[in-house]
N, C-alpha and C positions, 0 to 999 in steps of 0.2 A: 179659324184660329185654332193654335195646337193649346194642350193642358198643359202647360211644364210646372215640376215638380220640385220641391226644397226641403231644406228640414229647416224646423228654426229653431229656438231655443232651449225649446222645452223638450224636445228630443220627437218631436211627433212628425211626420211626414205632411208637408200641405201641396195640397192641390189646387190649383189658381184658373179658375171658369172663366169664360167668357165672357158673364155681366159682371164680373169684377169682383165676385163673392168670392170665399176660399172653404173649405171643408177639413178638417186634421182628424187623419186616419190614423190612430196608434199601433206602434210595430205588434205583431202578433207578439206574444209572453215565449220567452227560451224556452225550449224542450229540455227538461230536466237529461241529464246525463246518465244513465242507470251502469248499475257494475258488475260486474260477474267476479264471485267467487267459486275457489272449488278446492276441494282437501288432499293433500296429501298426506300418506302414511310417514314417521319417520322412524328408527332404531327404537326408539322410546316408548315402549305401546302407551304408556299415561300422557303422550304430546303427541298432536295434530297439527300439520301445517294447513293455514288457511292460505294458499293464496290467490292475490286480486289484479287484476290486469292495469293497477294506477300505481305511481312510483312514491311509496310512504315514504322513504328515507331516500335521499339522493348519497349519502355516502354512511358509511359507521352501521352501526346497531343499537339496539336499546334494550335494556335486559328489565324486568319486575317480574323478582323471586317474590315475592309477597305484597299484601295488601300496600303496606307501609311504606312500599320503594317509588310509591307512581306519583309523587306531588308533580313532575314533571311531565305528566301524559294524562290529558283529558282520557283517552282511547282506551288508556290499560285501567282508570279508576274505572269507566262503564262495564268495560268485560269485568271486573273483581266484583262487581254488583252482583255477578252470577255467584250464589254461593259453591258451584262446585269449581270454581276456576281457582287454582292456586298455584299458576305462572304468566306469564305474557313477556312474552318476547318478538321485537319487530323490528324486521331488517327490509331488505330494498322496496322487496312488493308481497311482502308477506308475512304474515303472525302467527307464531309460533303457541297454542294454546295449552297448559297441561291445566289438567282437569284432578280430580278426586276420586280417591281408587273406587268409592261404593259408586259411581257412576259409570254407566255404561255409553261410547260414545254415537249409536243409533239415537239415542235416548236426548243428547242435547247438541248435537252437532246443527240440526235447522234451527235451534236459539242461538248456538252462534254465530251460525250465517245470517239471520236477519240482526243481529244487534251489531253485526259489523258492518253487511250493506247499511244499513239506517244511517250508522254513525258519519262512513266515510262518503256516504252520497250528501250528508248533509251541509260536508265542506268545513265542519269544525277542525281543529288543531288536529296533527297527529302526537308532534310533541310543543309543548311553550316554548322550549328552548330548540329550534329546530337546529344548532349546531351541533351535533353529534361528533364525540369523540370519536378519531379514527388513528387506530395504531398506525405510524407512520415509523420510517426506518430515516434516525438522526443522521445526519452527517458527524458528531461528535461519539456517536456509540465506538464500541468498540469494535474491530471489525469481524471478528466471529459472530457476535450481536446483530451486527447489521446483516451479517449472512443470514440468522436465523429467525428474523424479521421476513426477507425479501421468501425464503420459500413459506412463510407462513403466509403473506400476501398472495403471493403467487402459484402458490400448490395446495396448500389444507386450508384455508379461510372458504376458498370457492365451494371446495366440495362437500365441506363441511354446513356452509349453509343450504346447500343444497339438501340437506337429511333436515333443515331447523335449526340448527343452532350456527355457535360462533364459538372460534376460538383466543382468545387473548393472551398475548407475552408478559407475562410478568414478571419476570427476573432471571437472569443466568450465569450460575457460581458455582466454582468448581467442579465442571463436569455435570451440574444438573440445571436443565430449565425446567421454572415453574411455566403453566399454563391457568389460565382459567379458564373453565367450560361454561355457556352460556346455552340459554333455551332447550333446543331435544337434548342437548350433549348431557346438560347436568342431571343431576340421576337416573342416568339412562343405563340399563343394566348391560349395553354390550359399550359403553366407554372405557371401559379396562382395557379392551382386545382393543379398541379403537386410538387408543393413545398408545398404549404400548407398541400395538405392531404394525399398524398404521403409521403413526405421528412419529414417533422416538422411533423406528426403523428408517425413515427417510432421512429423517435429522443425524442420526447415528451414520448415516451412510454417506450425505452429503456434506457434514461437517463434524471433522473428524474430532475435534475439542467436545462434541456431545456428547455422553457415558448415559446419560437418564434423561428420561422425561417425566415430570409428574404434575398431578392436575394440584390444584389449590381452591378451597372455595372463596 
C-alpha cells in the first residue's frame, strides 16, 4: 500500500501509514536571506554611499539631514544612534551616510555596514510612511516648468543618484530655477561646480527661458 501525504490545518506535512497511524513532520525552518552591502565613494568626502541588493524605496527618496528629522524613518533613527552620523539619505537601493569630520571612514565603515545589514535583514520598515513624495510633472504647470521638471527627471536626477544624492525642483521665477540638493550633494565641495557647469549648463541650453540655477537649503 502506498503512503499518501497531505497537509493539515496546522501547516504540518501528514504522512499516513498502512496501519492507520500517522506522524506529523514539521516543515524545515526557512533559511534567512542574507544581504550584500558594498560602498561607493561620492564627490563629497564626508558622505559615503552604501549600496544594497534590496530595493529600499520603490519611488522617490528620503532625506534626513539631522536626527530631529527622522520621526518617519526607524532606519534613519538607528543610524543616528551612532554619534558620528551627521546625515542620512535613502534612495532606491542605497543609503548615503554623512559622517563627522573628526572620524575616518576606515574606522566607521565596518560598524555602518553591520548596523545596516542587521537592520535590513530584520525586516523592520525603512519608512513608517511608505508613500514617499515623488516630484512629478503636473499638467497644470507652465510649459517652461514642465520642460524643466522633465529634464530633471530624465537627465539630471538619475545621474545625481549615482553619486548618492538627489536634486528637487523648488521654483522657477524670472529666469531663475531654484533647486534643493539632498544627500551627498548637500554640503559637497564640488556641488557649486555641479550646479553651475552641469545642471545650469544643461537647463540654459535646453530651456532658453532659464538664465540661472540656484541651490536653496
